[in-house]
C-alpha positions as CSV (number, residue, x, y, z in Angstrom):
1,M,97.2,69.5,119.5
2,A,97.2,71.6,116.3
3,R,100.0,71.1,113.8
4,S,102.2,74.0,112.7
5,G,102.0,74.5,109.1
6,L,104.8,75.0,106.7
7,T,106.4,78.3,106.7
8,K,107.6,80.5,103.8
9,S,111.2,80.4,105.5
10,Q,111.3,76.8,105.2
11,V,110.3,76.8,101.5
12,K,112.9,79.6,100.8
13,A,115.6,77.6,102.6
14,S,114.8,74.3,100.6
15,R,114.5,76.3,97.3
16,D,117.8,77.9,98.0
17,Q,119.4,74.7,98.8
18,L,118.1,73.1,95.6
19,L,119.5,75.9,93.4
20,A,122.9,75.7,95.2
21,E,123.0,72.2,94.1
22,G,122.0,73.1,90.6
23,R,118.8,71.5,90.4
24,Y,115.4,72.9,89.6
25,P,113.3,74.0,92.6
26,S,110.1,72.4,91.4
27,V,107.2,72.0,93.9
28,D,107.8,68.1,94.2
29,A,111.5,68.7,94.6
30,V,111.0,71.3,97.5
31,R,108.5,69.1,99.1
32,H,110.9,66.1,98.9
33,A,113.8,68.3,100.4
34,L,111.3,69.2,103.2
35,G,111.0,65.6,104.0
36,D,107.8,65.1,101.9
37,T,105.7,67.3,104.3
38,G,103.5,70.2,103.3
39,S,100.8,70.4,100.7
40,K,101.9,71.1,97.0
41,S,99.5,74.1,96.9
42,T,101.0,75.7,100.0
43,I,104.5,75.1,98.5
44,H,103.5,76.6,95.1
45,K,101.9,79.6,96.9
46,Y,105.3,80.2,98.7
47,L,107.4,79.6,95.7
48,K,105.3,82.0,93.7
49,E,105.7,84.6,96.4
50,L,109.6,84.1,96.8
51,S,109.7,84.5,93.0
52,A,108.0,87.8,93.2
53,E,110.1,89.1,96.0
54,D,113.2,88.4,94.3
55,G,111.9,90.5,91.3
56,Q,111.8,87.4,89.0
57,S,108.9,86.3,87.0
58,G,110.2,82.8,87.5
59,I,113.6,81.0,87.3
60,T,116.2,82.7,85.2
61,R,117.8,81.1,82.1
62,E,121.0,80.6,83.9
63,Q,119.2,78.6,86.6
64,T,117.4,76.4,84.0
65,A,121.0,75.8,82.4
66,N,122.5,75.0,85.5
67,S,119.8,72.6,86.4
68,L,119.8,70.9,83.1
69,Q,123.6,70.6,83.3
70,A,123.3,69.0,86.6
71,M,120.6,66.5,85.6
72,V,122.8,65.6,82.4
73,E,125.8,64.9,84.6
74,Q,124.1,62.7,86.9
75,L,122.5,60.8,83.8
76,A,126.0,60.5,82.2
77,D,127.3,59.3,85.6
78,R,124.6,56.6,85.9
79,L,125.1,55.4,82.3
80,H,128.8,55.1,82.7
81,S,128.4,53.3,85.9
82,D,125.8,50.9,84.1
83,A,128.1,50.4,81.3
84,E,131.0,49.5,83.4
85,Q,129.1,47.0,85.5
86,R,127.7,45.3,82.2
87,M,131.2,45.4,80.8
88,E,132.8,43.8,84.0
89,L,130.0,41.1,84.1
90,A,130.7,40.3,80.5
91,L,134.3,40.0,81.0
92,Q,133.9,37.8,83.9
93,E,131.7,35.6,81.9
94,K,134.2,35.5,79.0
95,D,137.0,34.7,81.5
96,A,135.0,31.9,83.1
97,E,134.3,30.6,79.4
98,L,138.0,30.9,78.4
99,A,139.0,28.9,81.8
100,A,136.6,26.0,80.8
101,L,137.8,25.9,77.1
102,R,141.6,25.7,78.5
103,R,140.6,23.0,80.9
104,Q,139.0,20.9,78.0
105,V,142.1,21.6,75.9
106,A,144.3,20.3,78.7
107,Q,142.1,17.2,79.1
108,L,142.1,16.6,75.4
109,Q,145.9,17.0,75.2
110,A,146.4,14.7,78.1
111,R,144.1,12.1,76.3
112,L,146.1,12.5,73.1
113,D,149.4,12.0,75.1
114,L,148.1,8.9,76.6
115,L,146.9,7.6,73.3
116,E,150.5,8.4,71.8
117,V,152.1,6.6,74.6
118,D,149.8,3.6,74.4
119,G,150.2,3.6,70.6
120,D,154.1,3.5,70.9
121,N,154.0,0.8,73.5
122,A,151.6,-1.3,71.4
123,H,154.0,-1.0,68.5
124,D,156.8,-2.0,70.5
125,Q,155.2,-5.0,72.3
126,G,152.5,-6.1,69.8
127,F,152.3,-7.4,66.2
128,G,154.2,-4.7,64.5
129,N,153.7,-1.6,62.6
130,F,150.6,-1.6,60.6
131,S,151.1,2.0,58.9
132,N,152.4,0.5,55.7
133,L,149.7,-2.1,55.0
134,F,147.6,0.4,53.0
135,A,150.6,1.7,51.2
136,S,151.5,-2.1,50.2
137,S,149.9,-3.3,47.1
138,R,150.7,-6.3,44.6
139,S,152.7,-4.1,42.6
140,G,154.2,-2.0,45.5
141,Q,156.7,-2.8,48.3
142,R,156.7,-6.2,49.8
143,D,156.4,-6.5,53.7
144,D,157.8,-9.9,54.8
145,T,157.2,-9.4,58.5
146,P,155.9,-12.6,60.1
147,F,152.5,-11.0,60.8
148,N,151.9,-10.0,57.1
149,I,152.8,-13.5,56.2
150,I,150.2,-14.9,58.6
151,L,147.8,-12.3,57.2
152,A,148.6,-13.3,53.6
153,G,147.5,-16.9,54.7
154,G,151.1,-18.3,54.8
155,R,150.8,-20.3,51.7
156,S,153.8,-19.0,49.8
157,M,156.3,-18.6,52.5
158,T,157.4,-20.2,55.6
159,I,158.9,-18.9,58.7
160,D,162.3,-20.4,60.1
161,F,162.2,-19.7,63.7
162,D,166.0,-20.1,63.9
163,S,166.8,-17.4,61.5
164,P,165.5,-14.0,61.2
165,Q,165.2,-14.5,57.4
166,I,162.2,-15.7,55.6
167,R,162.6,-18.5,53.3
168,L,160.5,-19.5,50.3
169,N,159.1,-23.0,50.5
170,S,158.9,-24.5,47.3
171,A,156.8,-27.4,48.4
172,F,153.8,-24.9,48.9
173,S,154.3,-23.1,45.7
């Protein structure tokens, strides 16, 4: 069975539809609007005949402007959409990075709190406070805590366990 060919009325309907949408009725656009059927030479021939019938030597300046305006708007919409998607993705990545940094800060703060508690407990239960060892010198303040006496070698002082005071022992001097 022979195929019926493309008719001039089909090309006219597609062309008019494209113009109404603000798109340029090129041969490829008309062919696509027709469902990718018909030869390009036949579509071109019908478009030329329709243009001559309309009394035009082609498309008008207004049609070109409308077509260009429609393409620019489509391009602007696509660019804005792509930019919004990229911005949203970047924000999500930064939010995830910020959340990871906050978790790390919380972990470090917990470790610091634990060290401070352990340090306070060591001071209360251990040998004493070592913070003034470096500040002490031969000419500076004298620290007569039992630990420092033992640390110094215990040669010039003795410890009386019955009294909290430390006495000088002249026998060792």
